[in-house]
C-alpha positions as MATLAB code, in Angstrom:
seq = 'MKKKTALLLTTLLTCTFLLTGCGEDKELTQFKKDMDNFCTKISEIDTSINGIDADSDNAVEELLTHLDELKVTFNEFAKFDFPEEFDYLESIAQEASDYMDTAVSSYHDAYSNDSYNEYTAEYAQGNYSRAYKRIQIIISFLHGETPEDVNITTVEDSTAEN';
ca = [
     -26.654   -5.639  -57.720;
     -30.500   -6.704  -58.284;
     -30.221   -5.084  -61.843;
     -26.870   -7.087  -62.223;
     -28.343  -10.336  -61.088;
     -31.234   -9.686  -63.690;
     -28.899   -8.699  -66.522;
     -26.782  -12.107  -65.732;
     -29.898  -14.182  -65.603;
     -30.972  -13.032  -68.758;
     -27.330  -13.396  -70.290;
     -27.671  -17.177  -68.771;
     -31.122  -17.817  -70.353;
     -30.028  -16.288  -73.659;
     -26.530  -18.413  -73.587;
     -29.206  -21.567  -73.014;
     -30.972  -20.650  -75.907;
     -28.383  -19.985  -78.017;
     -27.396  -23.783  -77.296;
     -30.347  -25.489  -78.403;
     -31.377  -26.595  -81.925;
     -28.087  -26.440  -84.019;
     -26.691  -29.011  -86.053;
     -23.498  -31.576  -85.364;
     -20.509  -29.254  -86.296;
     -17.819  -29.951  -84.123;
     -16.473  -26.219  -84.062;
     -20.113  -24.935  -83.400;
     -21.003  -27.589  -80.618;
     -17.609  -26.939  -78.732;
     -18.273  -23.449  -79.138;
     -21.734  -23.453  -77.779;
     -20.645  -25.802  -74.675;
     -17.591  -23.018  -73.889;
     -20.347  -20.330  -74.018;
     -22.673  -22.252  -71.965;
     -19.640  -22.981  -69.138;
     -18.985  -19.208  -69.469;
     -22.475  -17.899  -69.067;
     -22.803  -20.561  -65.965;
     -19.640  -19.509  -64.365;
     -20.348  -15.801  -64.401;
     -23.662  -16.479  -63.072;
     -22.262  -18.249  -60.160;
     -19.835  -15.866  -59.493;
     -22.375  -12.908  -59.419;
     -24.573  -15.208  -56.731;
     -21.304  -15.301  -54.776;
     -20.937  -11.639  -54.879;
     -24.194  -11.060  -54.038;
     -24.223  -13.359  -51.284;
     -21.465  -11.342  -49.530;
     -22.358  -10.229  -45.921;
     -21.344   -6.618  -46.300;
     -20.773   -6.192  -42.527;
     -18.671   -9.019  -42.624;
     -14.773   -8.319  -41.513;
     -13.610  -10.349  -44.551;
     -16.217   -8.771  -46.705;
     -13.924   -6.733  -49.070;
     -11.340   -9.881  -49.244;
     -14.320  -11.975  -50.481;
     -15.312   -9.331  -52.831;
     -11.895   -9.132  -54.543;
     -11.713  -12.866  -54.561;
     -14.585  -13.332  -56.404;
     -13.784  -10.298  -58.938;
     -10.528  -11.789  -59.505;
     -12.172  -15.127  -60.524;
     -14.324  -13.366  -62.638;
     -11.494  -11.660  -64.367;
     -10.120  -15.039  -65.352;
     -13.038  -16.140  -66.486;
     -13.564  -12.843  -68.881;
      -9.827  -13.525  -69.883;
     -10.643  -17.240  -70.541;
     -13.721  -16.067  -72.838;
     -11.591  -13.648  -74.790;
      -9.460  -17.037  -75.777;
     -12.536  -18.790  -77.275;
     -12.255  -19.885  -80.818;
     -15.624  -18.618  -82.383;
     -16.857  -20.247  -85.424;
     -15.929  -18.702  -88.536;
     -19.274  -16.809  -88.865;
     -18.894  -15.039  -85.630;
     -15.266  -14.096  -86.053;
     -16.057  -10.636  -86.236;
     -17.185  -11.096  -82.353;
     -13.762  -12.155  -81.128;
     -12.255   -8.275  -80.708;
     -15.627   -7.563  -78.772;
     -14.749  -10.692  -76.586;
     -11.184   -9.181  -76.193;
     -12.363   -5.724  -75.135;
     -14.852   -7.307  -72.605;
     -12.104   -9.042  -71.370;
      -9.795   -5.820  -71.182;
     -12.686   -3.829  -69.386;
     -12.892   -6.604  -66.897;
      -9.128   -6.668  -66.219;
      -9.236   -2.778  -65.939;
     -12.372   -3.017  -63.500;
     -10.703   -5.679  -61.198;
      -7.668   -3.814  -60.742;
      -9.263   -0.522  -59.970;
     -11.580   -2.307  -57.359;
      -8.123   -3.699  -56.037;
      -7.120   -0.021  -56.066;
     -10.245    1.312  -54.815;
      -9.904   -0.828  -51.397;
      -6.477   -0.574  -50.960;
      -4.389    0.495  -47.658;
      -7.591   -0.568  -45.597;
      -9.542    2.608  -47.189;
     -12.168    3.446  -49.974;
     -11.873    5.317  -52.506;
     -15.243    6.394  -54.259;
     -13.877    7.689  -57.358;
     -11.585    4.765  -58.393;
     -14.686    2.554  -57.422;
     -16.739    4.454  -59.918;
     -14.087    4.216  -62.310;
     -14.065    0.395  -61.839;
     -18.177    0.127  -61.824;
     -17.931    1.885  -65.334;
     -15.528   -0.544  -66.907;
     -17.242   -3.473  -65.409;
     -20.570   -2.217  -66.796;
     -18.942   -1.863  -70.250;
     -17.725   -5.493  -69.918;
     -20.902   -6.706  -69.535;
     -22.415   -4.704  -72.273;
     -19.983   -6.516  -74.514;
     -21.048   -9.640  -73.621;
     -24.856   -8.893  -73.857;
     -23.748   -7.410  -77.489;
     -22.175  -10.736  -78.582;
     -24.941  -12.863  -77.403;
     -27.414  -10.670  -79.292;
     -25.409  -11.167  -82.740;
     -25.188  -14.796  -82.046;
     -28.804  -14.859  -81.626;
     -28.705  -13.251  -85.050;
     -29.994  -10.053  -83.746;
     -28.606   -6.700  -84.089;
     -28.825   -4.796  -80.852;
     -30.354   -1.346  -80.921;
     -28.147    0.362  -78.401;
     -24.846   -0.772  -79.564;
     -22.539    2.467  -79.155;
     -19.004    0.988  -79.503;
     -16.146    1.082  -81.325;
     -13.527   -1.308  -81.885;
      -9.859   -0.897  -82.062;
     -10.057   -2.277  -85.475;
     -12.952    0.101  -86.449;
     -10.896    3.230  -85.301;
      -7.776    2.380  -87.177;
      -9.648    1.731  -90.467;
     -11.015    4.962  -90.280;
      -7.643    6.738  -90.065;
];
């Protein structure tokens, strides 16, 4: 979880840097505000998740509630209207949302029937990581950087290849 916290804090700081020093374009200003709110919200949810007492009787319920909130936040992110120069990132935002949907659903399955399914939880964690990876990639591109470890293919890319 500390690794996730560091990732989220880095993401939040990156979003803050993204939001400084740009012009008065209304669309860009709104996008920056939306990105800042998104980064703040995921940081808050992460803090809440990390604050859960694992020994508590309602720890699983708390976790799933926070994950549901995270899913909603990612779904809202996928609906952002990216400025024209960043339109190519919209499909990656949608992928992040789709991966988070799958992760949250899988976490619910992993904890269903008052039991714990390790394999389903591992599957959920993989999708959770993929969702956050896409957020990191988007933020890198918004900063004008090309991430070195980009190793994803979007649905549009694979369709174009066929």
